[in-house]
C-alpha positions as CSV (number, residue, x, y, z in Angstrom):
1,M,-43.6,24.2,-2.4
2,S,-46.6,25.8,-4.1
3,M,-48.1,29.0,-2.8
4,T,-51.7,30.0,-2.8
5,F,-53.3,33.4,-2.4
6,T,-56.0,34.0,0.1
7,K,-58.1,37.1,0.0
8,L,-59.3,38.2,3.4
9,F,-62.8,39.6,2.7
10,S,-63.6,42.8,4.7
11,S,-67.0,41.2,5.6
12,I,-65.1,39.0,8.2
13,T,-65.5,41.9,10.6
14,E,-69.3,41.4,10.4
15,S,-69.1,37.7,11.0
16,T,-69.6,35.9,14.3
17,I,-66.0,34.9,14.2
18,W,-65.0,38.5,14.9
19,V,-66.8,38.4,18.3
20,E,-64.7,35.4,19.5
21,D,-61.6,35.8,21.6
22,N,-58.3,36.8,20.1
23,E,-56.8,33.3,19.9
24,T,-59.9,32.0,18.0
25,R,-59.8,34.9,15.5
26,I,-56.0,34.4,14.9
27,V,-56.5,30.6,14.4
28,W,-59.2,31.3,11.9
29,I,-57.1,33.7,9.9
30,A,-54.1,31.3,10.1
31,M,-56.3,28.5,8.6
32,L,-57.4,30.8,5.8
33,A,-53.7,31.5,5.0
34,M,-52.8,27.8,5.2
35,A,-55.7,26.5,3.1
36,D,-55.0,25.0,-0.4
37,R,-57.0,25.6,-3.5
38,K,-59.8,23.3,-2.3
39,G,-60.0,24.9,1.2
40,R,-58.2,22.0,2.9
41,V,-55.9,22.7,5.9
42,W,-53.4,20.0,6.7
43,G,-52.0,19.6,10.1
44,S,-52.6,18.8,13.8
45,I,-53.8,21.0,16.6
46,P,-50.2,21.4,18.0
47,G,-48.9,22.2,14.6
48,L,-51.7,24.7,13.8
49,A,-51.1,26.3,17.2
50,N,-47.5,26.8,16.4
51,R,-48.3,28.3,13.0
52,A,-50.9,30.6,14.5
53,R,-48.6,31.5,17.5
54,V,-51.3,30.7,20.0
55,S,-51.4,28.2,22.9
56,V,-52.4,24.6,22.2
57,D,-55.4,24.9,24.5
58,G,-56.5,28.1,22.7
59,C,-56.1,26.3,19.4
60,R,-58.1,23.3,20.6
61,K,-60.9,25.6,21.8
62,A,-60.9,27.5,18.5
63,I,-61.2,24.2,16.5
64,Q,-64.1,23.1,18.7
65,T,-65.8,26.4,18.0
66,F,-65.4,26.0,14.3
67,L,-66.7,22.5,14.4
68,S,-69.8,23.5,16.4
69,P,-73.1,24.7,15.0
70,D,-73.5,28.5,15.0
71,P,-77.1,29.7,15.0
72,D,-76.1,33.3,14.4
73,S,-73.9,32.6,11.4
74,R,-74.8,34.4,8.2
75,T,-74.2,31.1,6.3
76,K,-76.7,28.4,7.3
77,E,-74.9,25.6,5.5
78,E,-74.2,22.7,7.9
79,E,-75.9,24.7,10.7
80,G,-73.3,27.5,10.5
81,R,-70.3,25.2,11.1
82,R,-67.0,26.6,9.8
83,I,-65.0,23.5,9.3
84,R,-65.4,19.7,9.1
85,E,-62.7,17.1,10.0
86,I,-61.0,15.3,7.2
87,D,-58.2,12.7,7.2
88,G,-55.1,14.7,8.0
89,G,-56.7,18.0,8.8
90,W,-59.8,20.1,8.2
91,Q,-62.0,21.3,5.4
92,L,-63.1,24.9,5.4
93,I,-66.8,24.5,4.5
94,N,-67.5,27.8,2.7
95,Y,-64.0,28.2,1.2
96,L,-64.9,27.2,-2.4
97,K,-67.9,29.6,-2.4
98,Y,-65.6,32.5,-1.4
99,R,-62.9,31.4,-3.8
100,E,-65.4,31.6,-6.7
101,I,-66.3,35.1,-5.6
102,R,-62.6,36.0,-5.4
103,D,-61.9,34.5,-8.8
104,Q,-64.8,36.3,-10.4
105,E,-63.4,39.6,-9.0
106,A,-60.0,38.7,-10.4
107,V,-61.4,38.1,-13.8
108,R,-63.3,41.5,-13.8
109,E,-60.1,43.2,-12.7
110,Q,-58.1,41.6,-15.4
111,T,-60.7,42.4,-18.0
112,A,-60.8,46.0,-16.9
113,R,-57.0,46.2,-17.1
114,R,-57.0,44.8,-20.6
115,V,-59.7,47.2,-21.7
116,S,-57.8,50.1,-20.2
117,E,-54.6,49.1,-21.9
118,H,-56.4,48.6,-25.2
119,R,-58.1,52.0,-25.0
120,K,-54.7,53.6,-24.2
121,K,-53.2,52.0,-27.3
122,K,-56.0,53.3,-29.4
123,R,-55.6,56.8,-28.0
124,D,-51.9,56.7,-28.7
125,V,-52.6,55.6,-32.3
126,T,-55.3,58.3,-32.6
127,H,-53.0,61.0,-31.5
128,V,-51.3,61.8,-34.8
129,T,-49.8,65.0,-35.9
130,L,-51.5,66.3,-39.0
131,G,-49.3,69.3,-39.8
132,N,-47.2,72.0,-38.3
133,T,-49.8,74.7,-37.5
134,N,-52.1,74.8,-34.5
135,E,-55.1,74.5,-36.7
136,E,-53.8,71.3,-38.3
137,A,-52.7,69.8,-35.0
138,E,-56.3,70.3,-33.7
139,A,-57.7,68.1,-36.5
140,D,-56.7,64.9,-34.7
141,T,-59.1,65.7,-31.9
142,Y,-62.2,65.5,-34.2
143,I,-62.1,61.8,-34.3
144,G,-62.7,61.4,-30.6
145,S,-66.4,62.2,-30.9
146,T,-67.0,60.0,-33.9
147,N,-67.3,56.3,-34.6
148,V,-64.3,56.4,-36.8
149,D,-61.9,53.5,-36.2
150,P,-58.6,55.0,-34.9
151,L,-56.5,52.4,-36.6
152,V,-58.1,53.0,-40.0
153,W,-57.8,56.7,-39.6
154,S,-54.1,56.4,-38.6
155,E,-53.4,54.4,-41.8
156,F,-55.0,57.1,-43.9
157,V,-53.0,59.8,-42.2
158,S,-49.8,57.8,-42.8
159,H,-50.8,57.3,-46.4
160,R,-51.2,61.0,-46.9
161,K,-47.8,61.7,-45.4
162,S,-46.2,59.0,-47.6
163,I,-47.4,60.7,-50.7
164,R,-46.3,64.0,-49.4
165,K,-49.7,65.5,-49.1
166,P,-50.2,66.0,-45.3
167,L,-53.7,66.7,-44.3
168,S,-54.9,70.2,-43.5
169,A,-57.5,70.6,-40.7
170,L,-60.3,71.2,-43.3
171,S,-59.3,68.2,-45.4
172,A,-59.0,66.0,-42.2
173,Q,-62.5,67.0,-41.1
174,K,-64.0,66.4,-44.5
175,N,-62.6,62.9,-44.7
176,I,-63.5,62.1,-41.1
177,N,-67.1,63.1,-41.9
178,I,-67.2,60.6,-44.7
179,L,-65.8,57.8,-42.6
180,A,-68.2,58.6,-39.7
181,K,-71.1,57.7,-41.9
182,L,-69.8,54.3,-42.7
183,S,-69.8,51.0,-40.8
184,P,-66.4,49.8,-39.4
185,A,-66.1,47.3,-42.3
186,Q,-66.9,50.0,-44.9
187,Q,-64.4,52.3,-43.2
188,R,-61.7,49.7,-43.7
189,E,-62.8,49.0,-47.3
190,A,-62.7,52.7,-48.1
191,V,-59.3,53.4,-46.7
192,D,-57.8,50.2,-48.2
193,A,-59.1,51.4,-51.6
194,T,-57.6,54.8,-51.1
195,I,-54.2,53.4,-50.3
196,A,-54.3,50.8,-53.0
197,N,-55.2,53.3,-55.7
198,N,-52.9,56.0,-54.3
199,W,-55.8,58.5,-53.9
200,T,-55.6,61.5,-51.8
201,G,-59.2,61.3,-50.5
202,I,-61.6,58.8,-49.0
203,F,-64.4,57.5,-51.2
204,P,-67.4,55.6,-49.8
205,P,-67.6,52.0,-51.0
206,K,-69.8,51.5,-54.1
207,G,-73.2,50.1,-53.7
208,K,-74.7,47.0,-55.2
209,H,-75.2,48.7,-58.6
210,G,-71.8,50.2,-58.8
211,K,-72.9,53.6,-57.6
212,P,-71.2,55.5,-54.8
213,T,-73.2,55.3,-51.5
214,E,-72.8,59.1,-51.1
215,S,-75.3,61.9,-51.8
216,P,-74.7,64.6,-54.5
217,L,-73.9,67.1,-51.8
218,E,-71.3,64.7,-50.3
219,R,-69.7,64.2,-53.7
220,I,-69.4,68.0,-54.1
221,Q,-67.9,68.3,-50.6
222,R,-65.5,65.5,-51.3
223,A,-64.4,67.1,-54.6
224,Y,-63.9,70.4,-52.8
225,S,-61.9,68.7,-50.1
226,E,-59.8,67.0,-52.7
227,E,-59.1,70.3,-54.4
228,R,-58.1,72.0,-51.2
229,G,-56.2,68.9,-49.8
């Protein structure tokens, strides 16, 4: 037997259903719980009364209420009627509309959860240890306020460790400054080149005419960083 999930919207307490007697409210909630994905409730009045744990007369009265026009209903479709009779049971008139709202909320929640998990993974990758001193350990926080791709930066840090030249805080900051001025694609290209050539520093990708896309001051800073790194 397949199971369906029904979200009970808090707005039900503002509907005209909520001013009905207890048995009518209980029957309505039971029908919401029994409805399939298309808003169909299968059964008879005695069977529904048994599921809702109300009297048969009370269930019959509730069904008649749901079938009747409701001039005060917030939903004017079919004059405010809640259900229509179908062969073998009843159709909840506004069920599909509310299911769509529910599904949209579920998609937003799932998206938010995926984004949160992705950001957590990126934070975990970003949090790398750059050395043994407090000054070096603080260097990994610099990336948080830049546009530097954490995955690209992590690969560069790992590369420096693999060649036994761990980054100092100063060297880390200099290289981060270079990456921060590049596009994501250029960051990837620059770090890939560094790793492939076994360099110790990051060099901006060359421009169309084979010239580095860095200023003379940046080249001096890079050279100084390389000397200190």
